C-alpha positions as CSV (number, residue, x, y, z in Angstrom):
1,M,96.6,67.1,110.3
2,S,98.0,64.9,113.1
3,A,95.8,63.5,115.7
4,S,97.6,65.1,118.4
5,I,97.1,68.7,116.9
6,R,93.6,67.9,116.1
7,H,92.7,67.0,119.6
8,A,94.3,70.0,120.9
9,R,92.5,72.2,118.2
10,R,89.1,71.0,119.4
11,T,90.0,71.8,123.0
12,V,91.7,75.1,122.2
13,L,89.7,76.6,119.2
14,G,86.5,75.2,119.3
15,A,84.7,77.9,121.4
16,A,86.5,80.6,119.9
17,L,85.6,79.3,116.3
18,L,82.1,79.3,116.9
19,A,82.1,82.5,118.7
20,G,84.2,84.5,116.0
21,V,86.7,85.4,118.7
22,V,89.4,87.8,117.3
23,L,92.1,89.0,119.7
24,A,94.0,91.2,117.2
25,T,94.5,94.8,117.3
26,A,96.1,95.5,114.1
27,P,94.7,97.6,111.0
28,A,92.1,96.0,108.9
29,A,93.3,94.8,105.3
30,Q,92.4,96.7,102.3
31,A,91.0,95.3,99.2
32,V,93.3,94.4,96.2
33,P,92.3,96.5,93.3
34,G,90.8,94.5,90.3
35,Q,91.8,91.3,91.9
36,E,89.1,88.5,93.0
37,F,88.7,84.9,93.7
38,V,86.4,83.3,91.3
39,K,84.5,79.8,91.5
40,T,85.8,77.2,89.0
41,P,83.5,74.3,87.6
42,T,83.6,71.2,89.5
43,D,80.3,69.6,88.5
44,A,82.4,66.7,86.8
45,L,83.5,65.8,90.2
46,T,81.2,63.2,91.5
47,S,83.6,61.7,94.3
48,L,85.8,64.5,95.4
49,Y,84.4,66.3,98.4
50,S,87.1,67.9,100.6
51,V,90.7,69.1,99.4
52,G,93.8,68.8,101.3
53,D,96.2,70.6,99.1
54,F,97.0,71.7,95.6
55,A,99.9,71.2,93.4
56,T,100.7,73.7,90.6
57,T,103.2,74.2,87.7
58,E,104.1,77.2,85.9
59,T,102.3,75.9,82.7
60,G,99.0,76.5,84.5
61,K,98.4,73.0,85.3
62,A,97.0,72.3,88.7
63,W,95.8,69.2,90.8
64,A,93.7,69.0,93.9
65,V,94.0,66.1,96.2
66,G,92.1,65.3,99.1
67,S,89.2,62.5,99.7
68,G,85.6,61.8,98.9
69,W,83.5,60.2,101.4
70,S,85.7,57.4,102.1
71,A,88.4,56.9,99.2
72,A,91.4,59.2,98.1
73,E,90.7,61.3,95.1
74,I,92.6,63.5,92.9
75,A,91.2,66.1,90.3
76,K,93.0,67.7,87.7
77,W,92.4,71.4,86.0
78,D,92.2,71.1,82.4
79,G,92.0,74.9,81.8
80,A,88.4,75.1,82.0
81,A,87.2,72.6,84.6
82,W,88.1,70.3,87.1
83,Q,88.2,66.7,86.0
84,G,88.6,63.3,88.3
85,E,91.9,61.4,87.8
86,Q,92.1,57.7,87.9
87,I,94.4,56.9,90.8
88,P,95.5,53.9,92.9
89,Q,92.4,53.5,95.2
90,F,92.5,53.3,99.0
91,Y,90.4,53.9,101.9
92,G,91.6,57.1,103.2
93,G,92.7,60.5,101.8
94,F,95.4,63.0,100.6
95,S,96.7,65.9,102.5
96,G,99.9,67.1,100.5
97,A,101.1,67.7,97.0
98,V,103.8,68.9,95.1
99,A,104.4,69.4,91.4
100,L,108.1,69.6,90.0
101,D,106.8,70.0,86.5
102,D,104.0,68.7,84.4
103,T,105.3,65.0,84.3
104,N,106.2,65.0,87.8
105,V,103.8,65.2,90.5
106,W,103.5,63.8,94.2
107,A,100.4,63.5,96.5
108,V,101.0,62.0,99.9
109,G,98.4,61.1,102.8
110,T,97.2,58.1,104.7
111,S,95.1,54.9,104.3
112,Y,93.3,52.8,106.9
113,D,92.8,49.2,107.1
114,A,90.1,46.8,108.3
115,N,91.1,47.6,112.0
116,N,91.2,51.6,111.2
117,D,95.0,51.4,111.7
118,S,96.8,54.0,109.5
119,R,99.6,53.5,107.0
120,P,101.4,56.4,105.0
121,E,100.7,56.7,101.3
122,A,102.5,58.5,98.2
123,V,101.4,58.4,94.8
124,H,103.4,59.8,91.6
125,N,102.3,61.0,88.3
126,D,104.4,61.0,85.4
127,G,102.1,63.0,83.4
128,T,100.0,60.2,82.3
129,T,99.6,57.7,85.1
130,W,99.4,57.6,89.0
131,T,101.3,55.1,90.6
132,R,101.7,54.0,94.3
133,T,105.3,54.0,95.6
134,A,106.5,51.7,98.2
135,I,107.0,53.2,101.9
136,P,109.3,51.2,104.5
137,E,107.2,50.2,107.2
138,V,107.9,51.9,110.6
139,P,108.5,49.9,113.7
140,E,105.2,51.0,115.2
141,K,103.3,49.5,112.4
142,I,101.2,52.5,112.0
143,A,101.9,56.1,110.7
144,R,100.4,59.0,108.6
145,L,101.7,61.5,106.2
146,N,100.6,65.1,106.2
147,D,102.6,67.1,103.7
148,V,105.1,66.9,100.9
149,D,107.5,69.4,99.1
150,A,110.5,69.0,96.7
151,D,113.4,70.9,94.9
152,G,114.4,67.9,92.3
153,A,113.2,64.5,91.0
154,D,115.8,63.1,93.8
155,N,115.2,65.6,96.6
156,V,111.4,65.0,97.8
157,W,110.4,65.1,101.4
158,A,107.3,64.3,103.2
159,V,106.4,64.6,106.8
160,G,103.8,63.4,109.4
161,S,103.9,61.1,112.4
162,A,104.3,57.6,113.3
163,G,103.0,55.8,116.4
164,I,99.1,56.5,116.6
165,D,96.3,54.3,117.6
166,A,93.4,52.9,115.7
167,V,91.3,56.3,116.0
168,Q,94.4,58.7,115.4
169,R,95.2,59.7,118.9
170,P,98.8,59.9,119.8
171,N,100.3,57.2,122.1
172,A,103.2,57.3,124.2
173,D,105.4,56.5,121.3
174,S,104.3,58.8,118.9
175,R,107.0,60.8,117.1
176,P,107.9,63.0,114.1
177,Y,108.0,61.0,110.7
178,V,110.1,62.2,107.9
179,L,110.8,60.5,104.5
180,R,112.9,61.3,101.6
181,W,112.8,60.2,98.1
182,D,116.1,59.7,96.4
183,G,114.9,59.6,93.0
184,S,114.4,55.5,93.2
185,S,113.0,54.8,96.6
186,W,111.5,56.3,100.1
187,Q,113.8,56.3,103.0
188,E,113.1,57.2,106.5
189,V,115.1,60.0,108.1
190,A,115.6,60.5,111.7
191,V,115.0,64.0,113.4
192,P,115.7,65.1,116.9
193,V,113.0,66.0,119.3
194,P,113.1,68.7,122.1
195,A,113.8,67.5,125.8
196,G,110.9,66.5,127.5
197,T,108.8,65.5,124.7
198,R,105.7,63.1,125.2
199,H,104.5,62.9,121.7
200,A,105.1,64.8,118.3
201,S,103.8,65.2,114.8
202,L,104.7,67.2,111.9
203,A,102.4,69.2,109.8
204,S,104.3,70.9,106.9
205,V,107.7,70.5,105.1
206,A,109.4,73.1,102.6
207,V,112.4,72.3,100.4
208,R,115.0,74.7,98.6
209,G,118.0,72.9,97.3
210,Q,119.7,71.1,100.3
211,E,117.8,73.1,102.8
212,V,114.6,71.6,104.4
213,W,112.4,73.0,106.9
214,V,109.7,71.1,108.8
215,A,107.2,72.4,111.3
216,G,104.5,70.9,113.7
217,T,103.9,70.3,117.2
218,A,105.5,68.7,120.3
219,Y,103.6,67.8,123.5
220,V,106.1,68.4,126.1
221,R,107.0,68.1,129.7
222,L,108.3,71.6,131.0
223,D,110.9,71.7,134.0
224,N,108.2,72.5,136.4
225,G,106.4,69.3,135.7
226,E,103.4,71.0,133.6
227,E,102.8,69.4,130.0
228,R,102.0,71.7,127.3
229,Y,101.6,71.8,123.1
230,R,104.9,73.7,121.9
231,A,105.6,74.5,118.2
232,L,108.2,72.2,116.8
233,V,110.3,73.8,113.8
234,E,113.5,72.1,112.5
235,R,116.0,72.9,109.8
236,F,118.3,70.4,107.8
237,D,121.2,72.4,106.2
238,G,122.3,69.6,104.0
239,T,124.5,67.9,106.9
240,Q,122.5,67.8,110.2
241,W,119.1,68.8,111.6
242,T,118.6,71.6,114.2
243,I,115.5,72.3,116.3
244,V,115.0,76.1,115.8
245,P,112.8,78.1,118.5
246,T,110.1,80.4,117.4
247,A,109.8,83.9,118.3
248,P,108.1,84.7,121.6
249,E,104.6,86.1,121.3
250,P,103.9,88.5,124.0
251,G,100.6,88.2,126.0
252,A,100.3,84.6,124.6
253,P,100.1,81.8,127.4
254,E,103.9,81.0,128.4
255,D,104.9,83.4,125.8
256,F,105.5,80.8,123.0
257,L,103.8,79.3,119.9
258,R,101.8,76.1,120.7
259,F,101.2,75.1,116.8
260,A,103.3,75.5,113.7
261,N,100.7,74.9,111.1
262,R,102.5,75.9,108.0
263,I,106.0,76.5,106.8
264,A,107.1,77.9,103.3
265,I,110.2,79.4,101.4
266,G,109.6,82.2,99.2
267,A,111.4,84.9,97.5
268,A,115.6,84.8,98.0
269,G,115.1,81.9,100.3
270,Q,113.0,83.8,102.9
271,V,111.1,81.4,105.5
272,W,107.6,82.1,106.6
273,L,105.9,80.2,109.4
274,A,102.3,80.3,110.2
275,G,101.2,79.0,113.7
276,Q,99.2,79.8,116.9
277,A,99.9,80.9,120.3
278,D,96.8,80.4,121.5
279,V,93.7,80.9,119.5
280,D,94.8,83.5,116.8
281,Q,96.7,82.8,113.4
282,L,100.2,84.5,113.5
283,I,102.9,84.9,111.0
284,Q,106.5,84.8,111.9
285,R,109.7,85.0,109.4
286,W,113.3,83.7,109.4
287,N,115.6,86.6,109.6
288,G,118.5,84.3,108.6
289,S,119.8,83.5,112.3
290,A,116.1,83.6,114.3
291,F,112.4,83.7,113.8
292,E,110.8,87.4,114.3
293,R,107.2,88.1,114.8
294,G,105.2,89.2,112.0
295,P,104.2,90.9,109.4
296,E,101.2,91.2,112.0
297,L,97.9,90.0,110.4
298,P,95.1,92.4,110.6
299,P,92.0,91.0,112.6
300,E,89.8,89.5,110.2
301,L,92.8,87.4,109.0
302,R,93.7,86.1,112.4
303,R,91.1,83.6,112.6
304,P,92.5,79.7,111.9
305,T,90.3,77.6,109.8
306,S,92.5,74.8,108.7
307,R,96.1,73.4,108.8
308,G,96.2,72.5,104.9
309,G,97.2,75.6,103.4
310,A,96.7,78.6,105.6
311,L,100.1,79.9,104.3
312,S,101.3,80.2,100.8
313,V,104.1,82.0,99.7
314,D,105.6,82.6,95.8
315,G,108.9,83.8,94.4
316,T,107.9,87.6,94.1
317,G,107.7,88.1,98.1
318,K,103.8,87.9,98.2
319,A,102.4,85.7,100.8
320,W,98.8,84.2,101.1
321,V,96.6,83.3,104.1
322,S,92.9,82.0,104.4
323,S,90.4,82.7,107.0
324,A,86.8,83.3,107.9
325,R,84.4,86.1,108.3
326,S,81.4,85.6,110.6
327,D,78.1,86.6,109.0
328,S,75.8,88.0,111.5
329,G,73.0,88.6,109.0
330,G,73.0,85.3,107.6
331,G,74.6,83.0,110.0
332,G,77.5,81.0,109.4
333,N,80.9,82.2,107.9
334,R,82.1,83.5,104.8
335,P,85.4,82.5,103.3
336,L,88.2,85.4,103.6
337,F,91.6,85.6,101.8
338,G,94.6,88.0,102.2
339,V,97.8,88.6,100.4
340,W,100.9,90.4,101.8
341,D,102.3,92.5,99.0
342,G,105.5,93.3,100.6
343,D,104.2,96.4,102.6
344,S,100.8,95.4,103.9
345,W,98.0,92.6,104.2
346,N,95.4,93.3,101.5
347,D,91.9,91.6,101.4
348,V,91.4,89.7,98.1
349,P,87.5,89.6,97.7
350,V,85.4,86.6,96.6
351,A,83.4,87.3,93.5
352,D,80.2,85.2,94.8
353,Q,79.3,87.4,97.8
354,S,76.7,84.7,98.8
355,L,79.2,81.9,99.0
356,A,79.5,80.3,102.5
357,G,82.1,78.5,104.5
358,N,85.7,78.9,105.9
359,G,88.6,79.9,103.6
360,G,90.6,76.7,103.7
361,V,93.6,75.3,101.6
362,I,95.3,78.0,99.4
363,T,98.4,77.6,97.2
364,T,100.0,79.9,94.7
365,S,102.6,78.9,91.9
366,R,106.2,80.0,92.5
367,S,105.8,82.8,90.2
368,G,102.7,84.0,91.9
369,G,100.7,83.7,88.6
370,V,97.7,81.9,89.7
371,I,96.3,81.2,93.0
372,W,94.0,78.3,93.9
373,A,91.9,78.0,97.2
374,F,89.4,75.4,98.4
375,V,86.2,76.5,100.7
376,H,85.1,74.4,103.5
377,S,81.6,75.0,102.5
378,F,80.2,72.3,104.9
379,T,77.7,71.1,101.8
380,S,77.4,67.5,100.3
381,G,77.9,68.8,96.9
382,P,81.1,69.1,94.7
383,P,83.9,71.0,96.3
384,V,84.0,74.5,95.8
385,I,87.5,75.6,94.5
386,L,88.4,79.4,93.8
387,R,90.9,80.7,91.3
388,A,92.3,84.2,91.2
389,E,95.1,85.8,89.2
390,G,98.3,86.8,90.7
């Protein structure tokens, strides 16, 4: 997540998350019969602490990318347990991943030098070895990558921000940062920004064919002189970029989405967007010409807990979100996950009812066969990674 969004989240969301504020009035989700998330073995992971994203293939392989206490880390699912991978070492972490197949996997993130300045990182796996790839230096000298997606070996896109200071706060020149891998090298791609933008960052990217969607947040000066965070969504049609407005959210401050956390392309090219107007997590979908509100999340799924994978969709029309439920009896939170089945949102329970933490990153394979999720458990032990059958 970019520094600008993190800073805003602390201000906008901090009190609400601690208090478990829920502003929705939609019906509660029903449980999915016979489906549940179960914990997977992670005892072999002595270094990985936090998962930023998953990459999955239709053969059942999966990679969890993230960080340890200081260094970037990647783990692979061997069919029975998670095992740490040998990767190029750097101080920092991974926040995005995608697998085209078992021999073409990407992970992107950010490294930090001795001055704590950030540098974008992208590593590739050919089925055997992880290799660091060269990224052109930006004029600002500092940048970060938040997400990656692909639809072909020569059509890989990564997004983040360029122009941030040593403590990851945006400066006056911070801007959206977009890279494309053409099969042999990374090249930066220029994208427009809304009028009045002070600084902006991209959190998510989705690719199908020549169509590319990016989503994030811009801090803009309005016509009346006030400054606000506004969701930034853009579409590339293979020829040009267009800034796409999100749907108005009645009752929200200034009637617009403030943050676009995650964008994804599912069945028949359907585009899904997860964002926030103020505190609540909200869903919008592209109807071919504009974004529309909904399908509306039930109250318990409206609590945002992370950027990294709050939304994932598959090719069957299903969509997945993560959240957290306040545990009034034991204190703290319990992870919560929901799935849209085409008609309604359904609660997917976690087998271990004593598991504490927030529902975090969630990723499904394109066929929807297997769903992976990371739980922010706030412990110092191995990460909590869940698996569900689609």
